[in-house]
C-alpha positions, 0 to 999 in steps of 0.5 A: 471144659469151661463150663458145667454141665446140667442134665442137656444144658450147658452152663458157662461161657460156651453157647448150647448148640443151635443158640449160637449169638447171630447178627440180628436179621435186617430190617429189610430181611424181616419185612420179607420173613414168613411171619410178615408176609402171611400178616401182610396177606391177611391184611391186604385179604381184609381190605379186599374182602371188607373195607374196599367193597365198601368204599365203593358201596359209598362211592356208589350211592353218591357218585353218578354220571355227571360226578358227585350227587346226592339225588339216589339218597333223595329217591331213597327217603322221598320215593314212595315205594322206598319210604313203604319199603323202610317202614315195612322193614322197621315194623317188621324189626321192632316185632320180631324183637319184641316177640324174641324177648317175650319168646327167648327170655322165660325160656332161657329164665326156665332154664337156667333159674327154675327146676323146670323138666326137660331143660334139654329139650328147651336148649335143643329148642333154640339150637335148631331154630338158630340152624334152621334156614329161615327161608325152609321155615317160610316154605313149610308155613306157606304150605300149612296157612297159604290162604287157599292151599294151606293144609291148616286153612283147607281143614278149617275151611272144607272139613270143620266149615269154619273159614274164620278160623283160617290164618294168611301166612301171606301177612305182616303177621306171618311175616312176623312170625316165621321171621321170631322163629329163627331170632329168638334164639338170640335174646335165648343163648345171651339170656341164659347166659348172663342168668347163670353168671348173676351172683344169687346173693343180689337175689337172697338179699331181695328176699331175706328183705321180704320180697318174693320169688317172682317180685325179686326175679322180676325188679333184681334179676331181669335188670341185672341181665339187661344188657344181655337181653338188649344186645338180643333184641338188637341182634334180633331186630337187625337178623329180622330186616337183613333176611331176603328169603323169609321176607320174598316168600311171604311179604311178596305175594302178601305186597308187602315190600322190604328193603332188601327185597325192594334192593333185589328189585332194582337189579332187574334190567337195566340196574339201578347200581346207586339207588341199591347202594343207597338202600344198602347204605341205609341198613348200615345207618339202621344197626348203627342207630340201634346200637347207638341207642343201646349204649346210650341206654346202658352208658347210664346205668350199671350193670355189675353182676359179678362179685370175688366170691363167684356166682351162685346161680338160684333155682327156683322151686316154681312148684305146680307152674312148672308144668304149665311153663313145660307146656309152652316150651313144648309148645315152642318146640312144635311150632318152631321145629316139628311142625315145619319139619313134620310138614316139609318131609309130609309134602316131600312124600306126597303125590300131590300135597293136600287133605289127603296126602297120605294116600299117595307116599313116594320118593319120586321127588327125591329122585326127580331132584336128585338125577333128573333136575340137573341143577341140584347136583351141581347146587350142592358140589357148588354149595358144598365146594363154597362153603368148605373153602370159605369156613377154611379161609374165613378161619385161617384169615381170622387166626392171623387177625386175630394173632396181630391183635394179640401177639403183637404191637403191629400199629393199627391192629385195632384198625384191622380187628374193627373192620373185620367186625363190621360185615356183622351188621351188613345184611348179605345182599348189602355185601353183595351190592357193594361186592358188585360195585366193586369188582365191575370197576376192576379189569376182572370179571368175577360177577355171576362167578363162584369166585365173587361167592366165596368172597361173599361168604368170607367176607360176610363170616370173617367175624366169625373166624376172628371172634373164634381166633380171639376166644381162643388166643386170648386162652393160651399163656403167651409164655409157651410160644415165646419159650419156643422162640427162646429155644430157636423155633421159628414164628411159623414152626411155633405157630404150627407146633404149638399156637395151632394145636391149641387153638384147635377146638375153638378154630373147628368151632369157628369153621362150622359156626360159618359153615352151617350159614354158607350152605344156606345162605341166599341173600347174597347169592341171589344177586351174585349168582349165574346158572353155572355158579347157583347154590343150593339155596338159590336152586329151592327158591327158584325152584318155589318160584315155578311152583314145584311144590312137592320137589321144593320140600324133598331138595329143603330135607336134602339142604338140612340132612347135608347140615347135619351131617357137616356137624356131625362130621364136624363134632366127629373130627374135633372130639365130639367139643363143638356142635353140642351147642354153639358158643353163645358169645359167637353164636349170638353174632352171627346170622343167616340170611 
């Protein structure tokens, strides 16, 4: 023997079994290894899904029949119809951001910093508001506050004899109301997380110097969490101007045309692709401008809130004030969750929606949409299949792109991360226009197929997959993977046996955060679907447009049942670690349309 043996490891000149010195693989061999092939494929997929469509969107906005032109932008900025649509979108976004702040911040403060009862109810309200498709909320409120047939308006007019109590949902006020019920969770989730992280010593010092608890909350606590508050307001603003479904259902009957509905109208025959591209880029400019203003404000101030001793959130004893505040939280739950869903359930079970709807309850509408309406089963299959595949692909690509960014020194890896995050600021309808411009220029006919819908969903929601993967990878010590590679494991074997199992909870969370919005996605689908590729959200919208009130409600409840079942299954598969409360960072970065 030329070496000693310790345990199963031989020490000395003889190399351990399986670790004999070998010639390093050539550069050509490395380029065609599994590791480089998978990373290269992910990079190409990102370019095809995001970068190239956006490039074609830009080209389509400045290239006409006679070459380079700015006529599309000139029309977008000067045409009365388009300027009014832009103004309406900005007004909607501004009011929505303001009321999301006025709603989300008090709820976040109540949960994070007070002794208010019923905190799980408030968290449930925010989570369900985020998960609820906004166009379904819009349909519910139309059934309640429609000027003629709305149940509450009819009750005020015909029973109470007080028509002035009625509320016309087909107005800017109605549109803001429905939109805020979906966007205030962005402010709530970000603000509550920040409030729980603020070191209470700042507040204690202010109170020692004589400041009251209320003054401390306004002067000390609120400014310290201002970055989170502004981020929530920005996300509420961006998502508000991007939602197509609620703006079409409430805005169009009220003659309130916004950018998404105006872009949608440009695809009537003959389609005006150039003008649609120019209007779509306005969304990008608005998002960039809002982000710039936010950063310019924050850059001039310091918001350090964590010291070396850690955060010690201080709970304020509200005394009798906690009961009015709790009543406000219950009212928010009733308006945002209970009222819309009770309405949809009641409409779906009534033979004819009206003041005496309870006198003729039936399950006929569920039987109709499930068995007689031939679109439903095809739409459910399409939506489930697309959501499952899109979530899986987005999470897989996100894991590879996250690996490239965190675990390699590949040149340009930061650009990949930025490119993967670009769709965060793009409404679904903009992604749809970009894909139309790109694939109409390709020899492959994808328009109107399930394939182009899948590309749209993966491209739009890949940021959630990337963020989930990045968050998980940063929590894994890289020495675990390095040890496996030193002991002879291949890159693929290391990924399969070590990295992916450790990333499993985060990847499941990312999968769920992609699956749920894809099931209810409408803004991109409305431009890309055909009769054979119709999705569940499009089926609901088309049924609503034809005036089938009760079947629409039944199909809406089926849609929500699918989402609830998907969340329950995902929680069971992932061991109950997801679905209880969406990850605050990831939830705040996503959006539904």
